[in-house]
Each structure stands twice: as C-alpha cells, then as structure tokens.
C-alpha positions as CSV (number, residue, x, y, z in Angstrom):
1,I,0.0,0.0,0.0
2,A,2.7,2.5,1.1
3,E,5.1,1.7,-1.7
4,K,2.8,1.2,-4.7
5,I,-0.8,2.4,-4.2
6,I,-0.4,5.6,-2.1
7,P,2.2,7.2,-4.4
8,K,0.2,6.4,-7.5
9,K,-3.0,7.6,-5.9
10,E,-1.3,10.9,-5.0
11,N,-0.3,11.3,-8.6
12,G,-3.9,10.7,-9.8
13,A,-3.4,7.2,-11.3
14,V,-6.3,4.8,-11.8
15,I,-5.5,1.8,-9.6
16,V,-7.0,-1.7,-10.3
17,C,-6.7,-4.5,-7.8
18,D,-8.2,-8.0,-8.1
19,R,-8.5,-8.4,-4.3
20,F,-8.6,-5.9,-1.5
21,S,-10.1,-5.5,1.9
22,D,-13.6,-6.7,1.0
23,S,-12.1,-10.1,0.1
24,T,-10.5,-10.3,3.6
25,I,-13.9,-9.5,5.2
26,A,-15.7,-12.1,3.0
27,Y,-13.2,-14.9,3.4
28,Q,-11.9,-14.4,6.9
29,G,-15.0,-12.8,8.5
30,Y,-17.9,-14.5,6.8
31,G,-16.1,-17.6,5.7
32,R,-14.1,-18.4,8.8
33,G,-16.2,-16.6,11.4
34,I,-13.5,-14.2,12.6
35,D,-14.9,-11.1,14.3
36,L,-15.8,-8.5,11.6
37,K,-14.9,-5.5,13.7
38,L,-11.4,-7.0,14.2
39,I,-11.0,-7.6,10.5
40,E,-12.2,-4.0,9.7
41,M,-9.7,-2.6,12.2
42,A,-6.9,-4.7,10.8
43,N,-7.9,-3.7,7.2
44,S,-7.9,0.0,8.2
45,I,-4.4,-0.3,9.6
46,G,-3.1,-2.4,6.7
47,T,-4.6,-0.3,4.0
48,H,-3.9,3.1,5.6
49,S,-7.7,3.6,5.6
50,I,-7.8,3.6,1.8
51,R,-11.1,2.4,0.4
52,P,-11.8,1.6,-3.2
53,D,-14.0,4.0,-5.1
54,I,-15.8,1.1,-6.7
55,T,-15.7,-2.6,-6.1
56,F,-17.1,-5.3,-8.5
57,I,-18.3,-8.6,-7.1
58,I,-18.6,-11.1,-9.9
59,D,-21.3,-13.3,-8.4
60,L,-21.4,-17.0,-9.3
61,D,-22.6,-20.0,-7.5
62,P,-19.4,-21.7,-6.0
63,A,-20.2,-25.0,-7.5
64,V,-20.4,-23.5,-11.0
65,A,-17.1,-21.6,-10.4
66,F,-15.3,-24.8,-9.3
67,E,-16.6,-26.7,-12.4
68,R,-15.4,-23.9,-14.6
69,G,-12.0,-24.2,-13.0
70,R,-11.9,-27.9,-13.3
71,S,-12.9,-27.8,-16.9
72,A,-10.1,-25.3,-17.5
73,G,-7.6,-27.7,-15.9
74,L,-6.9,-25.3,-13.0
75,E,-5.4,-26.9,-9.8
76,R,-7.0,-26.2,-6.5
77,D,-4.8,-24.6,-3.9
78,R,-5.3,-24.8,-0.1
79,L,-8.0,-22.1,0.0
80,E,-9.8,-23.5,-3.1
81,S,-10.0,-26.9,-1.4
82,E,-12.4,-25.6,1.3
83,N,-15.8,-27.2,1.5
84,A,-19.0,-25.9,-0.2
85,D,-20.4,-24.5,3.1
86,F,-17.3,-22.2,3.4
87,Y,-17.8,-20.9,-0.1
88,D,-21.5,-20.4,0.4
89,R,-20.7,-18.3,3.5
90,V,-18.1,-16.3,1.6
91,R,-20.5,-15.6,-1.3
92,Q,-23.2,-14.5,1.2
93,G,-20.5,-12.3,2.8
94,F,-19.7,-10.6,-0.4
95,L,-23.4,-10.1,-1.1
96,Q,-23.9,-8.6,2.4
97,I,-21.0,-6.2,1.7
98,S,-22.8,-5.1,-1.4
99,R,-26.0,-4.5,0.5
100,N,-24.1,-2.5,3.2
101,E,-22.4,-0.3,0.6
102,P,-24.6,-0.1,-2.5
103,D,-23.0,3.1,-3.7
104,R,-19.5,1.6,-3.8
105,V,-20.1,-2.1,-4.5
106,V,-21.6,-3.4,-7.8
107,V,-22.7,-7.0,-8.1
108,V,-22.2,-8.4,-11.6
109,D,-23.8,-11.7,-12.8
110,G,-20.9,-14.2,-13.2
111,T,-22.9,-16.7,-15.3
112,P,-22.3,-15.3,-18.8
113,A,-19.1,-15.8,-20.8
114,K,-16.1,-13.9,-19.5
115,E,-16.3,-11.5,-22.5
116,N,-19.8,-10.5,-21.5
117,I,-18.8,-10.0,-17.8
118,F,-15.9,-7.8,-19.0
119,A,-18.3,-5.8,-21.2
120,E,-20.6,-5.2,-18.2
121,V,-17.8,-4.1,-15.9
122,W,-16.4,-1.8,-18.6
123,R,-19.9,-0.3,-19.2
124,I,-20.1,0.6,-15.6
125,V,-16.5,1.8,-15.0
126,A,-15.7,3.6,-18.3
127,P,-17.8,6.7,-17.5
128,R,-16.0,7.1,-14.2
129,L,-12.5,7.2,-15.7
130,P,-10.7,10.5,-16.4
C-alpha cells in the first residue's frame, strides 16, 4: 500500500486490484467466522484507511465456479480446497457487503461468458475514468 498504491493515488493514477479489503472481510469474517470488527480494524491499519472508489463482485454459485476451474484444468490450492459451506458463507458475505455499501459495490452476474462479464464491468467503470 505504502510503496505502490499511495504514491500512484497521490499522482492521480487509476488503480485496479483484483482483491482488496472486501475479500478479507468475506473470506476471513464471513467464511471463517473471525470477528468482523477486528477484521475491519486490521484492514484499516493495513490499507492506511484507503477504500476503493468502486468494487465489483462477480457473483457466481461456487459449484459453477469450481466446475469452470476444473474444466479449464486449474489446480485447487489450499483455499480453493475448502468445502462448499465455506464458499456459500463467503458468497453471502460478499453479497452482504454489497447490501451494506450499494453506492460503492456493484454485483455483476458471473454466469455469462467472461467476455460478457468484462463488457458489463467496462460499461459501468468507463464513464468514471478520467
């Protein structure tokens, strides 16, 4: 954060991350049951209180996501080897985050082809870019 994001942010750059503090809340808080207030405090410290201007949640049933990964020949790592209940809790956590912050978090349907998902994300983010 201090070495990469803050200097670029101060220079007006557009910064794109594929995971940030919402992922920690969803996976550790909702998925593992760690106290959400504790996670939010740690996130605030770790991110220097930086919050994304917009967050996209690509929503997809975990079973469908794993089948897509399997079909693509992707190997499961330690986290991806968690059980279906864990991923249901994580998904519900992401959806709760979107309900808590509807002005910042956009849920995009993850069922279409990746090109369609990209087009939907681009349709939403392009007008916000300088």
